KOLRO-708658 format. One record per residue: x, z, y of N, C-alpha, C in turn; residue in one letter; residue number from 1. Coordinates in pm, 1 decimal, decimal comma, padded with zeros to 6 digits. Example, Ala and Ser with C-alpha at 12.3 -4.5 7.8 and 13.67 -1.06 7.14 Angstrom:
BEGIN
01319,0_00780,0_-00569,0_01230,0_00780,0_-00450,0_01320,0_00780,0_-00330,0_A_1;
01285,0_00708,0_-00225,0_01367,0_00714,0_-00106,0_01290,0_00787,0_00003,0_S_2;
% end
This chain:
BEGIN
-00773,6_00855,7_-00340,5_-00793,0_00968,4_-00261,1_-00775,1_00931,8_-00116,2_M_1;
-00861,6_00978,0_-00027,4_-00855,2_00945,3_00111,2_-00766,9_01048,5_00183,5_K_2;
-00701,7_01000,0_00290,1_-00621,9_01083,8_00370,9_-00713,6_01178,1_00454,8_H_3;
-00679,7_01303,2_00459,1_-00771,9_01399,0_00523,0_-00778,7_01384,1_00674,3_E_4;
-00678,0_01329,0_00737,6_-00681,3_01311,7_00883,0_-00736,9_01180,7_00929,4_E_5;
-00725,9_01077,9_00843,6_-00776,7_00945,5_00876,7_-00847,5_00888,1_00756,1_N_6;
-00979,0_00885,4_00760,5_-01062,0_00849,7_00646,2_-01046,5_00702,2_00610,7_A_7;
-00990,7_00616,5_00695,2_-00973,9_00478,5_00665,1_-00848,9_00454,7_00580,4_S_8;
-00764,8_00551,5_00561,7_-00638,1_00544,6_00490,6_-00655,1_00617,0_00348,8_K_9;
-00594,5_00554,1_00255,3_-00591,6_00614,3_00119,9_-00450,1_00643,9_00075,0_H_10;
-00438,6_00742,3_-00010,2_-00304,5_00775,0_-00063,5_-00285,9_00680,3_-00180,3_V_11;
-00183,5_00593,9_-00170,4_-00153,4_00502,1_-00278,9_-00023,5_00541,5_-00340,1_V_12;
-00028,2_00567,7_-00473,5_00089,5_00611,5_-00544,0_00137,1_00499,8_-00631,1_I_13;
00268,6_00465,0_-00614,5_00334,0_00355,2_-00688,8_00418,5_00422,2_-00793,5_Y_14;
00365,4_00434,6_-00909,0_00434,3_00515,6_-01015,7_00559,7_00447,1_-01068,3_L_15;
00573,4_00318,2_-01063,9_00691,8_00252,0_-01112,9_00817,8_00287,1_-01027,8_Q_16;
00797,7_00308,6_-00903,5_00910,0_00343,0_-00811,7_00906,5_00485,7_-00769,3_K_17;
00803,7_00559,9_-00813,7_00788,5_00702,3_-00777,8_00779,1_00720,4_-00626,3_N_18;
00696,4_00636,6_-00561,3_00675,8_00636,8_-00416,1_00529,6_00641,0_-00384,3_R_19;
00496,9_00679,4_-00259,1_00358,8_00684,5_-00217,3_00354,2_00645,6_-00071,0_F_20;
00230,4_00610,0_-00029,6_00211,7_00575,2_00111,7_00065,2_00595,7_00146,6_G_21;
00033,6_00609,8_00270,9_-00098,7_00623,1_00326,1_-00136,8_00485,3_00378,4_F_22;
-00221,2_00413,1_00305,3_-00253,6_00275,4_00339,6_-00400,6_00250,7_00357,9_L_23;
-00429,5_00163,5_00447,9_-00569,6_00114,4_00468,0_-00572,4_-00036,0_00451,1_G_24;
-00689,2_-00099,0_00460,3_-00698,1_-00242,1_00449,9_-00620,9_-00309,9_00559,7_K_25;
-00616,2_-00254,5_00676,0_-00541,6_-00315,3_00786,9_-00391,8_-00319,7_00761,9_D_26;
-00339,2_-00224,7_00680,6_-00197,1_-00220,6_00650,8_-00151,8_-00330,8_00552,9_D_27;
-00249,7_-00384,6_00487,8_-00214,8_-00491,1_00387,8_-00173,8_-00618,7_00456,0_L_28;
-00221,4_-00638,8_00582,2_-00190,4_-00758,3_00655,8_-00066,8_-00749,1_00745,2_D_29;
-00014,2_-00629,8_00762,2_00106,0_-00611,4_00842,4_00227,6_-00674,2_00774,0_K_30;
00299,0_-00756,4_00840,3_00413,6_-00825,5_00784,2_00523,5_-00726,3_00756,5_E_31;
00564,7_-00725,5_00630,0_00673,4_-00636,9_00581,8_00630,5_-00491,3_00558,6_G_32;
00506,9_-00462,0_00571,5_00462,7_-00318,8_00556,7_00473,0_-00271,4_00413,3_G_33;
00420,6_-00346,2_00320,8_00420,5_-00306,4_00179,7_00566,3_-00301,3_00130,1_I_34;
00643,3_-00405,7_00172,6_00783,3_-00411,7_00136,9_00858,6_-00287,2_00177,7_E_35;
00832,1_-00244,5_00299,5_00899,0_-00128,8_00355,9_00858,1_-00000,3_00283,4_H_36;
00725,7_00021,3_00267,3_00676,2_00145,7_00208,8_00721,6_00158,4_00065,3_V_37;
00714,7_00055,5_-00010,3_00747,7_00070,5_-00156,8_00880,0_00016,3_-00192,9_F_38;
00963,2_-00027,8_-00094,0_01100,3_-00079,5_-00117,7_01100,2_-00190,0_-00227,1_H_39;
01015,7_-00292,9_-00199,9_01004,6_-00406,7_-00293,3_01030,6_-00531,8_-00223,6_E_40;
01050,6_-00634,9_-00309,3_01071,1_-00771,1_-00259,1_00939,2_-00827,9_-00210,6_T_41;
00947,5_-00937,0_-00135,6_00826,8_-01001,6_-00088,7_00735,8_-01044,4_-00198,5_E_42;
00788,7_-01094,4_-00301,6_00717,3_-01147,8_-00416,0_00635,1_-01032,8_-00484,7_M_43;
00698,3_-00924,2_-00509,0_00632,8_-00811,2_-00574,1_00532,0_-00747,2_-00482,2_V_44;
00568,6_-00739,6_-00352,9_00472,2_-00688,4_-00251,6_00349,7_-00773,5_-00243,0_A_45;
00354,3_-00902,8_-00259,0_00235,9_-00989,4_-00256,6_00145,8_-00953,9_-00378,1_D_46;
00204,0_-00922,8_-00492,0_00118,0_-00879,5_-00611,4_00053,6_-00750,2_-00582,1_E_47;
00125,5_-00653,5_-00519,0_00067,0_-00526,3_-00484,3_-00044,0_-00546,0_-00387,3_I_48;
-00024,8_-00627,1_-00282,7_-00135,3_-00654,8_-00183,4_-00256,2_-00709,5_-00252,3_R_49;
-00234,3_-00806,7_-00341,9_-00351,3_-00868,4_-00412,3_-00429,9_-00762,6_-00492,4_E_50;
-00357,0_-00673,9_-00561,3_-00426,2_-00574,5_-00633,8_-00495,8_-00473,2_-00538,5_F_51;
-00426,7_-00428,8_-00431,3_-00483,9_-00332,5_-00344,1_-00610,5_-00387,3_-00264,9_L_52;
-00612,4_-00518,2_-00237,3_-00731,0_-00571,1_-00171,8_-00852,4_-00555,3_-00255,8_R_53;
-00840,3_-00561,9_-00386,2_-00954,0_-00540,9_-00471,2_-00994,0_-00397,3_-00489,9_G_54;
-00904,6_-00307,4_-00457,8_-00924,9_-00162,2_-00481,1_-00966,6_-00085,5_-00350,7_V_55;
-00898,8_-00120,4_-00241,2_-00929,0_-00050,1_-00114,2_-01056,3_-00095,6_-00049,2_L_56;
% end
């Protein structure tokens, strides 16, 4: 689902941690961004980034 105020951002829901964030492709390259939004380790955040690159 796209964010209504910024069409380049998507609502990403992380069901395992019951968290969500408004992310775009540019957010995937920000250092520590995924780790902060989803409260995950760097290793898990890298897996999330890899998945989201194929989806966003």
